[in-house]
Structure formats: structure tokens, C-alpha cells
gemmi code that builds the backbone of each chain (N, CA, C; Angstrom):
import gemmi

chains = {
    "A": [
        ("LYS", (-16.416, -3.331, 8.849), (-15.375, -2.865, 7.956), (-14.188, -2.383, 8.786)),
        ("GLN", (-13.004, -2.892, 8.404), (-11.785, -2.523, 9.123), (-11.438, -1.075, 8.887)),
        ("GLU", (-11.082, -0.366, 9.957), (-10.565, 0.983, 9.847), (-9.194, 1.046, 10.507)),
        ("VAL", (-8.259, 1.680, 9.832), (-6.877, 1.731, 10.321), (-6.496, 3.205, 10.486)),
        ("THR", (-5.961, 3.529, 11.644), (-5.631, 4.907, 11.969), (-4.180, 5.011, 12.404)),
        ("GLN", (-3.503, 6.055, 11.938), (-2.133, 6.311, 12.356), (-2.041, 7.723, 12.932)),
        ("ILE", (-1.557, 7.763, 14.150), (-1.369, 9.039, 14.831), (0.025, 9.057, 15.465)),
        ("PRO", (0.826, 10.136, 15.301), (0.439, 11.401, 14.654), (0.583, 11.342, 13.139)),
        ("ALA", (0.079, 12.335, 12.453), (0.233, 12.397, 10.999), (1.650, 12.779, 10.605)),
        ("ALA", (2.340, 13.503, 11.495), (3.708, 13.913, 11.214), (4.502, 13.914, 12.506)),
        ("LEU", (5.809, 13.621, 12.385), (6.669, 13.526, 13.556), (8.060, 13.968, 13.151)),
        ("SER", (8.676, 14.815, 13.987), (10.034, 15.284, 13.714), (10.904, 15.001, 14.927)),
        ("VAL", (12.051, 14.341, 14.715), (12.928, 13.966, 15.821), (14.375, 14.277, 15.447)),
        ("PRO", (15.236, 14.456, 16.451), (16.660, 14.632, 16.145), (17.320, 13.293, 15.858)),
        ("GLU", (18.347, 13.317, 15.084), (19.091, 12.098, 14.744), (19.563, 11.367, 15.997)),
        ("GLY", (19.481, 10.057, 15.961), (19.949, 9.238, 17.087), (18.843, 8.831, 18.051)),
        ("GLU", (17.724, 9.502, 17.968), (16.622, 9.214, 18.907), (15.932, 7.899, 18.529)),
        ("ASN", (15.509, 7.156, 19.546), (14.648, 5.991, 19.341), (13.207, 6.485, 19.274)),
        ("LEU", (12.407, 5.905, 18.386), (11.046, 6.412, 18.253), (10.073, 5.279, 17.990)),
        ("VAL", (8.793, 5.579, 18.252), (7.712, 4.607, 18.060), (6.628, 5.228, 17.204)),
        ("LEU", (6.227, 4.517, 16.157), (5.103, 4.913, 15.332), (3.915, 4.015, 15.678)),
        ("ASN", (2.744, 4.620, 15.737), (1.555, 3.902, 16.180), (0.571, 3.616, 15.056)),
        ("CYS", (-0.093, 2.506, 15.160), (-1.120, 2.087, 14.201), (-2.232, 1.407, 14.992)),
        ("SER", (-3.455, 1.846, 14.804), (-4.559, 1.178, 15.487), (-5.583, 0.700, 14.485)),
        ("PHE", (-6.252, -0.386, 14.801), (-7.248, -0.968, 13.886), (-8.479, -1.391, 14.669)),
        ("THR", (-9.622, -1.422, 13.992), (-10.886, -1.634, 14.696), (-11.311, -3.082, 14.764)),
        ("ASP", (-10.903, -3.923, 13.827), (-11.343, -5.314, 13.774), (-10.201, -6.216, 14.241)),
        ("SER", (-10.386, -6.839, 15.397), (-9.310, -7.660, 15.965), (-9.138, -8.993, 15.218)),
        ("ALA", (-10.058, -9.323, 14.322), (-9.951, -10.567, 13.539), (-9.026, -10.350, 12.334)),
        ("ILE", (-7.921, -9.717, 12.611), (-6.984, -9.352, 11.544), (-6.106, -10.571, 11.236)),
        ("TYR", (-5.800, -10.810, 9.955), (-4.992, -11.940, 9.592), (-3.504, -11.585, 9.658)),
        ("ASN", (-3.178, -10.355, 9.205), (-1.814, -9.906, 9.327), (-1.777, -8.394, 9.276)),
        ("LEU", (-0.641, -7.836, 9.652), (-0.445, -6.394, 9.576), (0.919, -6.155, 8.974)),
        ("GLN", (0.957, -5.235, 8.006), (2.188, -4.975, 7.273), (2.569, -3.504, 7.445)),
        ("TRP", (3.845, -3.239, 7.636), (4.374, -1.885, 7.676), (5.155, -1.616, 6.393)),
        ("PHE", (4.920, -0.394, 5.859), (5.579, 0.024, 4.630), (6.272, 1.354, 4.848)),
        ("ARG", (7.235, 1.611, 3.983), (7.884, 2.909, 3.904), (7.612, 3.480, 2.521)),
        ("GLN", (7.311, 4.786, 2.471), (7.110, 5.439, 1.180), (7.919, 6.720, 1.126)),
        ("ASP", (8.829, 6.807, 0.186), (9.584, 8.031, -0.051), (8.793, 8.920, -1.011)),
        ("PRO", (9.008, 10.240, -0.947), (8.225, 11.162, -1.791), (8.265, 10.799, -3.259)),
        ("GLY", (7.084, 10.696, -3.869), (6.993, 10.406, -5.306), (7.322, 8.971, -5.663)),
        ("LYS", (7.422, 8.116, -4.675), (7.812, 6.725, -4.951), (6.727, 5.741, -4.522)),
        ("GLY", (6.929, 4.476, -4.845), (6.014, 3.433, -4.405), (6.274, 3.034, -2.958)),
        ("LEU", (5.568, 2.008, -2.509), (5.709, 1.531, -1.143), (6.744, 0.415, -1.086)),
        ("THR", (7.544, 0.434, -0.033), (8.521, -0.629, 0.205), (8.106, -1.359, 1.468)),
        ("SER", (7.934, -2.672, 1.371), (7.542, -3.450, 2.532), (8.687, -3.510, 3.547)),
        ("LEU", (8.354, -3.249, 4.811), (9.355, -3.290, 5.874), (9.213, -4.572, 6.707)),
        ("LEU", (8.027, -4.792, 7.213), (7.802, -5.956, 8.095), (6.367, -6.417, 7.923)),
        ("LEU", (6.161, -7.732, 8.000), (4.835, -8.337, 7.981), (4.691, -9.168, 9.227)),
        ("ILE", (3.634, -8.917, 10.007), (3.382, -9.690, 11.205), (2.107, -10.503, 11.015)),
        ("GLN", (2.217, -11.817, 11.071), (1.024, -12.656, 10.963), (0.240, -12.593, 12.285)),
        ("SER", (-1.019, -12.932, 12.211), (-1.893, -12.823, 13.402), (-1.409, -13.712, 14.538)),
        ("SER", (-0.706, -14.793, 14.229), (-0.216, -15.698, 15.263), (1.090, -15.209, 15.900)),
        ("GLN", (1.665, -14.141, 15.341), (2.929, -13.619, 15.866), (2.659, -12.371, 16.702)),
        ("ARG", (3.624, -12.035, 17.531), (3.499, -10.835, 18.329), (4.454, -9.749, 17.877)),
        ("GLU", (5.564, -10.151, 17.233), (6.487, -9.145, 16.742), (7.391, -9.710, 15.660)),
        ("GLN", (7.967, -8.753, 14.905), (8.950, -9.089, 13.881), (10.050, -8.043, 13.944)),
        ("THR", (11.265, -8.464, 13.624), (12.418, -7.568, 13.697), (13.200, -7.630, 12.391)),
        ("SER", (13.691, -6.450, 11.974), (14.588, -6.396, 10.831), (15.555, -5.228, 11.073)),
        ("GLY", (16.796, -5.571, 11.377), (17.787, -4.525, 11.623), (17.391, -3.629, 12.776)),
        ("ARG", (17.276, -2.333, 12.514), (16.917, -1.369, 13.568), (15.404, -1.255, 13.750)),
        ("LEU", (14.637, -2.024, 13.018), (13.184, -1.957, 13.083), (12.614, -3.118, 13.850)),
        ("ASN", (11.601, -2.804, 14.677), (10.871, -3.851, 15.375), (9.404, -3.492, 15.353)),
        ("ALA", (8.577, -4.409, 14.867), (7.141, -4.161, 14.827), (6.437, -5.148, 15.739)),
        ("SER", (5.458, -4.660, 16.458), (4.687, -5.525, 17.367), (3.224, -5.481, 16.971)),
        ("LEU", (2.499, -6.517, 17.364), (1.062, -6.617, 17.087), (0.337, -7.084, 18.325)),
        ("ASP", (-0.642, -6.319, 18.761), (-1.502, -6.699, 19.892), (-2.948, -6.674, 19.384)),
        ("LYS", (-3.449, -7.854, 19.018), (-4.780, -7.919, 18.437), (-5.843, -7.525, 19.447)),
        ("SER", (-5.665, -7.893, 20.697), (-6.700, -7.642, 21.702), (-6.935, -6.152, 21.904)),
        ("SER", (-5.877, -5.360, 21.799), (-6.028, -3.909, 21.972), (-6.181, -3.173, 20.649)),
        ("GLY", (-6.049, -3.899, 19.524), (-6.170, -3.283, 18.221), (-5.038, -2.332, 17.910)),
        ("ARG", (-3.812, -2.712, 18.296), (-2.674, -1.811, 18.106), (-1.468, -2.532, 17.520)),
        ("SER", (-0.740, -1.804, 16.705), (0.579, -2.239, 16.254), (1.517, -1.038, 16.410)),
        ("THR", (2.763, -1.321, 16.730), (3.759, -0.251, 16.830), (4.972, -0.614, 15.997)),
        ("LEU", (5.602, 0.393, 15.428), (6.860, 0.216, 14.708), (7.908, 1.010, 15.479)),
        ("TYR", (8.887, 0.299, 16.001), (9.961, 0.906, 16.774), (11.182, 1.055, 15.881)),
        ("ILE", (11.715, 2.278, 15.815), (12.924, 2.527, 15.045), (14.014, 2.922, 16.023)),
        ("ALA", (15.089, 2.176, 16.060), (16.192, 2.464, 16.961), (17.237, 3.349, 16.296)),
        ("ALA", (17.816, 4.224, 17.074), (18.928, 5.074, 16.623), (18.626, 5.685, 15.258)),
        ("SER", (17.589, 6.514, 15.206), (17.111, 7.035, 13.933), (18.199, 7.821, 13.188)),
        ("GLN", (18.105, 7.789, 11.849), (19.056, 8.442, 10.967), (18.300, 9.330, 9.971)),
        ("PRO", (18.944, 10.348, 9.419), (18.250, 11.188, 8.420), (17.702, 10.377, 7.259)),
        ("GLY", (18.348, 9.278, 6.900), (17.861, 8.410, 5.835), (16.567, 7.689, 6.150)),
        ("ASP", (16.159, 7.725, 7.426), (14.868, 7.136, 7.810), (13.708, 8.062, 7.518)),
        ("SER", (13.984, 9.293, 7.116), (12.917, 10.244, 6.821), (12.098, 9.745, 5.637)),
        ("ALA", (10.799, 9.599, 5.868), (9.885, 9.038, 4.869), (8.506, 9.017, 5.513)),
        ("THR", (7.520, 8.570, 4.755), (6.190, 8.324, 5.321), (6.070, 6.820, 5.579)),
        ("TYR", (5.583, 6.491, 6.760), (5.437, 5.100, 7.155), (3.939, 4.755, 7.222)),
        ("LEU", (3.555, 3.713, 6.522), (2.166, 3.298, 6.487), (2.012, 1.896, 7.055)),
        ("CYS", (0.898, 1.681, 7.720), (0.558, 0.334, 8.161), (-0.717, -0.098, 7.417)),
        ("ALA", (-0.874, -1.391, 7.252), (-2.041, -1.935, 6.563), (-2.434, -3.249, 7.207)),
        ("GLY", (-3.739, -3.405, 7.465), (-4.242, -4.629, 8.067), (-5.054, -5.423, 7.055)),
        ("TYR", (-4.877, -6.727, 7.082), (-5.565, -7.602, 6.109), (-6.507, -8.570, 6.814)),
        ("ASN", (-7.747, -8.635, 6.340), (-8.665, -9.698, 6.721), (-9.784, -9.762, 5.699)),
        ("ASN", (-10.308, -10.991, 5.498), (-11.451, -11.215, 4.604), (-11.245, -10.620, 3.204)),
        ("ASN", (-10.142, -10.939, 2.576), (-9.841, -10.462, 1.232), (-9.852, -8.955, 1.114)),
        ("ASP", (-9.558, -8.286, 2.199), (-9.603, -6.842, 2.213), (-8.388, -6.298, 2.957)),
        ("MET", (-7.656, -5.397, 2.316), (-6.495, -4.793, 2.939), (-6.776, -3.321, 3.120)),
        ("ARG", (-6.659, -2.842, 4.374), (-6.974, -1.452, 4.687), (-5.714, -0.754, 5.186)),
        ("PHE", (-5.480, 0.423, 4.612), (-4.281, 1.188, 4.951), (-4.622, 2.359, 5.873)),
        ("GLY", (-3.656, 2.684, 6.728), (-3.707, 3.960, 7.434), (-3.228, 5.057, 6.500)),
        ("ALA", (-3.441, 6.310, 6.897), (-3.040, 7.449, 6.068), (-1.558, 7.746, 6.180)),
        ("GLY", (-0.880, 7.116, 7.154), (0.565, 7.259, 7.260), (1.021, 8.288, 8.286)),
        ("THR", (2.280, 8.105, 8.731), (2.956, 9.081, 9.583), (4.197, 9.549, 8.819)),
        ("ARG", (4.266, 10.875, 8.605), (5.422, 11.441, 7.899), (6.518, 11.727, 8.914)),
        ("LEU", (7.610, 10.987, 8.806), (8.723, 11.110, 9.756), (9.854, 11.942, 9.169)),
        ("THR", (10.329, 12.899, 9.959), (11.516, 13.686, 9.573), (12.555, 13.505, 10.661)),
        ("VAL", (13.739, 13.052, 10.293), (14.846, 12.900, 11.232), (15.865, 13.971, 10.909)),
        ("LYS", (16.070, 14.890, 11.855), (16.944, 16.032, 11.622), (18.383, 15.720, 12.000)),
        ("PRO", (19.336, 16.107, 11.130), (20.759, 15.835, 11.444), (21.199, 16.636, 12.666)),
    ],
    "B": [
        ("ASN", (15.904, -9.024, -11.266), (14.439, -8.948, -11.362), (13.961, -7.507, -11.251)),
        ("ALA", (13.019, -7.103, -12.128), (12.508, -5.752, -12.077), (11.454, -5.599, -10.990)),
        ("GLY", (10.870, -6.705, -10.519), (9.814, -6.612, -9.515), (8.488, -6.286, -10.184)),
        ("VAL", (7.846, -5.198, -9.731), (6.579, -4.745, -10.284), (6.831, -3.474, -11.097)),
        ("THR", (6.439, -3.494, -12.344), (6.614, -2.319, -13.213), (5.263, -1.778, -13.653)),
        ("GLN", (5.194, -0.469, -13.815), (3.960, 0.199, -14.220), (4.254, 1.190, -15.328)),
        ("THR", (3.338, 1.262, -16.287), (3.428, 2.281, -17.335), (2.041, 2.851, -17.586)),
        ("PRO", (1.925, 4.173, -17.880), (3.023, 5.139, -17.873), (3.328, 5.624, -16.452)),
        ("LYS", (4.313, 6.461, -16.297), (4.622, 7.069, -14.991), (3.739, 8.273, -14.733)),
        ("PHE", (3.428, 9.028, -15.754), (2.595, 10.218, -15.653), (1.596, 10.224, -16.820)),
        ("GLN", (0.413, 10.779, -16.577), (-0.574, 10.906, -17.647), (-1.527, 12.039, -17.309)),
        ("VAL", (-1.843, 12.838, -18.328), (-2.873, 13.871, -18.180), (-3.976, 13.543, -19.182)),
        ("LEU", (-5.192, 13.484, -18.679), (-6.358, 13.202, -19.526), (-7.363, 14.314, -19.427)),
        ("LYS", (-8.155, 14.470, -20.446), (-9.312, 15.359, -20.372), (-10.520, 14.523, -19.918)),
        ("THR", (-11.459, 15.194, -19.287), (-12.677, 14.533, -18.851), (-13.317, 13.812, -20.026)),
        ("GLY", (-13.695, 12.529, -19.809), (-14.332, 11.731, -20.835), (-13.398, 10.863, -21.649)),
        ("GLN", (-12.098, 11.157, -21.615), (-11.163, 10.320, -22.325), (-10.964, 8.987, -21.613)),
        ("SER", (-10.455, 8.014, -22.349), (-10.202, 6.704, -21.764), (-8.722, 6.380, -21.820)),
        ("MET", (-8.295, 5.493, -20.921), (-6.917, 5.026, -20.967), (-6.772, 3.748, -20.164)),
        ("THR", (-5.674, 3.050, -20.430), (-5.368, 1.819, -19.697), (-4.019, 1.956, -19.037)),
        ("LEU", (-3.985, 1.629, -17.733), (-2.738, 1.578, -16.987), (-2.247, 0.127, -16.998)),
        ("GLN", (-0.950, -0.009, -17.294), (-0.383, -1.347, -17.404), (0.456, -1.692, -16.179)),
        ("CYS", (0.417, -2.959, -15.809), (1.206, -3.438, -14.667), (1.733, -4.837, -15.013)),
        ("ALA", (2.987, -5.083, -14.674), (3.565, -6.414, -14.888), (4.481, -6.748, -13.724)),
        ("GLN", (4.513, -8.056, -13.362), (5.420, -8.492, -12.303), (6.173, -9.726, -12.785)),
        ("ASP", (7.422, -9.828, -12.333), (8.266, -10.955, -12.764), (8.658, -11.841, -11.589)),
        ("MET", (7.824, -11.863, -10.556), (8.117, -12.656, -9.357), (7.299, -13.933, -9.296)),
        ("ASN", (6.583, -14.251, -10.366), (5.762, -15.460, -10.423), (4.655, -15.455, -9.348)),
        ("HIS", (4.178, -14.257, -9.014), (3.135, -14.139, -8.015), (1.765, -14.476, -8.601)),
        ("ASN", (0.919, -15.053, -7.765), (-0.418, -15.401, -8.208), (-1.392, -14.222, -8.111)),
        ("SER", (-1.217, -13.376, -7.088), (-2.194, -12.329, -6.802), (-1.669, -10.959, -7.207)),
        ("MET", (-2.570, -10.144, -7.751), (-2.208, -8.777, -8.138), (-3.325, -7.816, -7.743)),
        ("TYR", (-2.968, -6.546, -7.523), (-3.867, -5.567, -6.944), (-3.700, -4.223, -7.630)),
        ("TRP", (-4.778, -3.458, -7.652), (-4.723, -2.053, -8.038), (-5.245, -1.196, -6.894)),
        ("TYR", (-4.462, -0.159, -6.514), (-4.841, 0.780, -5.470), (-4.794, 2.192, -6.048)),
        ("ARG", (-5.518, 3.081, -5.392), (-5.343, 4.498, -5.609), (-4.962, 5.163, -4.295)),
        ("GLN", (-4.130, 6.190, -4.386), (-3.691, 6.922, -3.192), (-4.022, 8.378, -3.369)),
        ("ASP", (-4.814, 8.890, -2.432), (-5.206, 10.288, -2.423), (-4.698, 10.937, -1.157)),
        ("PRO", (-4.376, 12.215, -1.211), (-3.791, 12.889, -0.035), (-4.659, 12.735, 1.198)),
        ("GLY", (-4.012, 12.344, 2.314), (-4.711, 12.242, 3.583), (-5.643, 11.040, 3.726)),
        ("MET", (-5.735, 10.196, 2.689), (-6.703, 9.095, 2.752), (-6.071, 7.718, 2.728)),
        ("GLY", (-4.761, 7.635, 2.638), (-4.146, 6.308, 2.537), (-4.453, 5.653, 1.205)),
        ("LEU", (-4.129, 4.402, 1.055), (-4.400, 3.673, -0.181), (-5.727, 2.971, -0.083)),
        ("ARG", (-6.454, 2.915, -1.179), (-7.717, 2.213, -1.227), (-7.688, 1.227, -2.382)),
        ("LEU", (-8.205, 0.033, -2.128), (-8.173, -1.034, -3.114), (-9.264, -0.841, -4.150)),
        ("ILE", (-8.866, -0.883, -5.423), (-9.848, -0.714, -6.514), (-10.345, -2.084, -6.985)),
        ("TYR", (-9.424, -2.919, -7.413), (-9.713, -4.281, -7.848), (-8.526, -5.165, -7.470)),
        ("TYR", (-8.805, -6.454, -7.384), (-7.708, -7.386, -7.199), (-7.973, -8.647, -8.014)),
        ("SER", (-6.888, -9.396, -8.213), (-6.982, -10.673, -8.919), (-6.259, -11.690, -8.061)),
        ("ALA", (-7.013, -12.578, -7.459), (-6.419, -13.559, -6.538), (-5.537, -14.557, -7.296)),
        ("SER", (-5.944, -14.855, -8.528), (-5.160, -15.768, -9.348), (-5.498, -15.496, -10.805)),
        ("GLU", (-4.695, -16.033, -11.712), (-4.918, -15.848, -13.130), (-6.336, -16.288, -13.490)),
        ("GLY", (-7.045, -15.424, -14.207), (-8.395, -15.769, -14.634), (-9.492, -15.289, -13.713)),
        ("THR", (-9.135, -14.708, -12.554), (-10.145, -14.193, -11.621), (-9.889, -12.733, -11.313)),
        ("THR", (-10.985, -11.964, -11.155), (-10.876, -10.585, -10.672), (-12.046, -10.314, -9.740)),
        ("ASP", (-11.813, -9.431, -8.764), (-12.856, -9.069, -7.804), (-12.760, -7.603, -7.470)),
        ("LYS", (-13.922, -7.024, -7.100), (-13.967, -5.620, -6.736), (-13.376, -5.421, -5.339)),
        ("GLY", (-12.758, -4.256, -5.214), (-12.278, -3.830, -3.908), (-13.191, -2.786, -3.320)),
        ("GLU", (-12.601, -1.829, -2.590), (-13.380, -0.834, -1.879), (-13.971, 0.235, -2.800)),
        ("VAL", (-13.243, 0.610, -3.886), (-13.671, 1.722, -4.742), (-13.621, 1.342, -6.214)),
        ("PRO", (-14.436, 0.411, -6.706), (-14.331, -0.072, -8.075), (-15.035, 0.780, -9.141)),
        ("ASN", (-15.949, 1.671, -8.704), (-16.770, 2.373, -9.692), (-15.927, 3.237, -10.621)),
        ("GLY", (-16.193, 3.110, -11.942), (-15.489, 3.896, -12.941), (-14.257, 3.211, -13.498)),
        ("TYR", (-14.008, 1.983, -13.027), (-12.800, 1.241, -13.460), (-13.181, -0.163, -13.928)),
        ("ASN", (-12.348, -0.688, -14.812), (-12.404, -2.095, -15.194), (-10.982, -2.651, -15.185)),
        ("VAL", (-10.871, -3.962, -15.030), (-9.553, -4.589, -14.991), (-9.529, -5.811, -15.883)),
        ("SER", (-8.317, -6.186, -16.284), (-8.109, -7.422, -17.052), (-6.851, -8.086, -16.532)),
        ("ARG", (-6.989, -9.368, -16.159), (-5.797, -10.146, -15.815), (-5.404, -10.867, -17.093)),
        ("LEU", (-4.479, -10.296, -17.818), (-4.149, -10.766, -19.152), (-3.459, -12.136, -19.129)),
        ("ASN", (-2.627, -12.334, -18.140), (-1.928, -13.602, -17.930), (-1.400, -13.524, -16.507)),
        ("LYS", (-0.536, -14.456, -16.113), (-0.079, -14.455, -14.731), (0.748, -13.203, -14.426)),
        ("ARG", (1.461, -12.676, -15.399), (2.357, -11.550, -15.186), (1.664, -10.183, -15.206)),
        ("GLU", (0.600, -10.048, -16.001), (0.097, -8.730, -16.302), (-1.342, -8.487, -15.812)),
        ("PHE", (-1.566, -7.286, -15.267), (-2.872, -6.895, -14.746), (-3.087, -5.440, -15.107)),
        ("SER", (-4.081, -5.162, -15.944), (-4.275, -3.806, -16.407), (-5.528, -3.182, -15.788)),
        ("LEU", (-5.504, -1.873, -15.679), (-6.622, -1.089, -15.132), (-7.087, -0.104, -16.191)),
        ("ARG", (-8.389, -0.110, -16.490), (-8.909, 0.744, -17.541), (-9.900, 1.759, -16.982)),
        ("LEU", (-9.726, 3.002, -17.406), (-10.692, 4.070, -17.135), (-11.435, 4.319, -18.448)),
        ("GLU", (-12.710, 4.024, -18.471), (-13.476, 4.133, -19.736), (-13.809, 5.572, -20.055)),
        ("SER", (-14.175, 6.359, -19.066), (-14.556, 7.744, -19.265), (-14.060, 8.521, -18.051)),
        ("ALA", (-12.843, 9.056, -18.162), (-12.181, 9.642, -17.006), (-12.941, 10.851, -16.445)),
        ("ALA", (-12.918, 10.975, -15.127), (-13.554, 12.090, -14.425), (-12.515, 12.750, -13.512)),
        ("PRO", (-12.660, 14.043, -13.212), (-11.700, 14.729, -12.333), (-11.513, 14.009, -10.992)),
        ("SER", (-12.567, 13.335, -10.501), (-12.467, 12.613, -9.222), (-11.510, 11.432, -9.291)),
        ("GLN", (-11.086, 11.055, -10.504), (-10.135, 9.963, -10.665), (-8.688, 10.446, -10.722)),
        ("THR", (-8.509, 11.744, -10.542), (-7.141, 12.268, -10.371), (-6.554, 11.677, -9.112)),
        ("SER", (-5.426, 10.990, -9.257), (-4.870, 10.248, -8.129), (-3.528, 9.649, -8.536)),
        ("VAL", (-2.914, 8.983, -7.595), (-1.731, 8.171, -7.896), (-2.165, 6.714, -7.813)),
        ("TYR", (-1.907, 5.968, -8.859), (-2.340, 4.579, -8.936), (-1.156, 3.632, -8.747)),
        ("PHE", (-1.329, 2.688, -7.848), (-0.292, 1.704, -7.565), (-0.782, 0.300, -7.878)),
        ("CYS", (0.085, -0.460, -8.483), (-0.132, -1.883, -8.694), (0.737, -2.631, -7.695)),
        ("ALA", (0.247, -3.755, -7.209), (1.016, -4.572, -6.268), (0.791, -6.046, -6.577)),
        ("SER", (1.671, -6.867, -6.063), (1.491, -8.315, -6.227), (1.928, -9.050, -4.960)),
        ("SER", (1.422, -10.252, -4.786), (1.829, -11.084, -3.655), (1.805, -12.550, -4.090)),
        ("THR", (2.482, -13.363, -3.295), (2.593, -14.782, -3.651), (1.230, -15.406, -3.897)),
        ("SER", (0.342, -15.225, -2.922), (-0.987, -15.791, -3.053), (-1.903, -15.181, -2.013)),
        ("GLY", (-2.606, -14.147, -2.364), (-3.556, -13.542, -1.436), (-2.905, -12.628, -0.438)),
        ("GLY", (-3.752, -12.061, 0.431), (-3.281, -11.025, 1.359), (-2.523, -11.580, 2.552)),
        ("TYR", (-2.409, -12.899, 2.664), (-1.682, -13.457, 3.784), (-0.180, -13.218, 3.640)),
        ("TYR", (0.235, -12.845, 2.443), (1.647, -12.702, 2.149), (1.982, -11.258, 1.861)),
        ("GLU", (3.278, -10.936, 1.965), (3.736, -9.582, 1.718), (3.317, -9.109, 0.332)),
        ("GLN", (2.917, -7.853, 0.264), (2.615, -7.249, -1.031), (3.805, -6.394, -1.467)),
        ("TYR", (4.120, -6.469, -2.744), (5.215, -5.702, -3.341), (4.608, -4.732, -4.340)),
        ("PHE", (5.061, -3.475, -4.243), (4.417, -2.407, -4.991), (5.266, -1.923, -6.149)),
        ("GLY", (4.587, -1.437, -7.212), (5.230, -0.755, -8.296), (5.469, 0.706, -7.948)),
        ("PRO", (6.098, 1.461, -8.850), (6.444, 2.862, -8.574), (5.274, 3.825, -8.707)),
        ("GLY", (4.170, 3.402, -9.288), (3.007, 4.267, -9.357), (2.853, 5.006, -10.691)),
        ("THR", (1.617, 5.391, -10.966), (1.266, 6.230, -12.113), (0.516, 7.452, -11.574)),
        ("ARG", (1.057, 8.635, -11.889), (0.345, 9.863, -11.475), (-0.577, 10.293, -12.583)),
        ("LEU", (-1.881, 10.265, -12.303), (-2.895, 10.596, -13.300), (-3.601, 11.891, -12.924)),
        ("THR", (-3.680, 12.805, -13.864), (-4.433, 14.038, -13.675), (-5.519, 14.092, -14.717)),
        ("VAL", (-6.770, 14.318, -14.281), (-7.887, 14.444, -15.195), (-8.406, 15.878, -15.108)),
        ("THR", (-8.376, 16.588, -16.224), (-8.767, 18.020, -16.219), (-10.155, 18.221, -16.805)),
    ],
}
model = gemmi.Model(1)
for chain_id, residues in chains.items():
    chain = gemmi.Chain(chain_id)
    for i, (resn, *xyz) in enumerate(residues, 1):
        res = gemmi.Residue()
        res.name, res.seqid = resn, gemmi.SeqId(i, " ")
        for name, pos in zip(("N", "CA", "C"), xyz):
            atom = gemmi.Atom()
            atom.name, atom.element = name, gemmi.Element(name[0])
            atom.pos, atom.b_iso = gemmi.Position(*pos), 0.0
            res.add_atom(atom)
        chain.add_residue(res)
    model.add_chain(chain)
structure = gemmi.Structure()
structure.add_model(model)
structure.setup_entities()
């Protein structure tokens, strides 16, 4: 059974800083890994999807990488802004099963 | 396009009452999902429907039933609500299975007293 872990649970940084969010998973036979953003009281917004055959995906200031052999994915946020404050979740999919991490709550201070 | 919509947004039930959560998507997606989100535990899959006419259990199906009414709509039913079912429920859809991006609705906050 796939287990997905995100550490730290919370992170606070000053505006403008580059930062990395971590996601680890136990089953390397992962088909894809998806990063989401969740604002308080809202649903999840998909940020990036990395297929198992890919190593990274980029969208604007966001870059996500996937290393199946080490069981890790990272989400890199460049030049962070207060509007980036939210909870970021990763989810790994394999065998008709999608497993989510508990998320990292990011606060970007002006 | 509205994307994925869910009704109601909030609901309070007494133990033993029943209710149905509604979900609809207008993206012509084949697959739909129901998750619950509890503090500190991430999202857990309750049921999913890979395509119209099929449904399968996820990680935490006990106490729930689902109906894939047509390609657009996927409902979740609590027959006899219990306090342990207090949670935020999310519906999601994808083009076809978990290989593709999942798109989420805004959620239903359910409290069972």
C-alpha cells in the first residue's frame, strides 16, 4: 500500500525567497504524481502532474520533480509571494489508487 | 464551464439520519471520485467510478454508497450517519482514470452530531 508523506507540516518564509516543498512515497511503481494547492475552506487546485516517464514539469514560477528510485518529489517555488500562502498537497497514483500526503501549510510573509 | 460542482456546501445531521451528496461535472470526463478530508490525514478515497455504469470501492468505503447516475453526475449517500463521518467531502473528476489530472469541486462540510 502506497504511503505519502510531506515534511514539514508547516513552513513560513519571507516574501521573495525561493523554497522547496518535499513529498516522499513508499512504492516506486508510481504511475504519476500530482501537486495541488488548497486555500482555506476551498477545494483543491491542480498545479502540476508528473507522469512516471517524466522527471519534471514546470508552470510559471513552479517546478516539480520526480525521482522514483529515491521515492521523492519536490515542488520548487521561485520568488515566493504572499499570494502563494496556502496548503500544498502531493498525491501519488498507482493501481487504481490515489494516495495523498497530509500537506504542507505555507505562509509567505510580506 | 462550471467544472465540478457539489451540493450542498454545508450540512448538519443527527446520528442515524441519511443524506445524499450531489456532484456534477461539465468537462465530459469519464472518471469521477469521492474523497473525504480529515484534519492531519490528507484526503482518502471513498469510492470511484472509472466510467459510466461502473463503481468501485476506495480506501474507506464503509458506511457509504454511491450512484453514477449518468456521465455527468456521481452521488454519495450516507444511509445512517455517524459522528465518525464528520468530515469535508470532495468530489473530483478526470478524463479517464488516475493517469490524468484530477479536478476537484469546492467540497461539502458535513457535521454529524
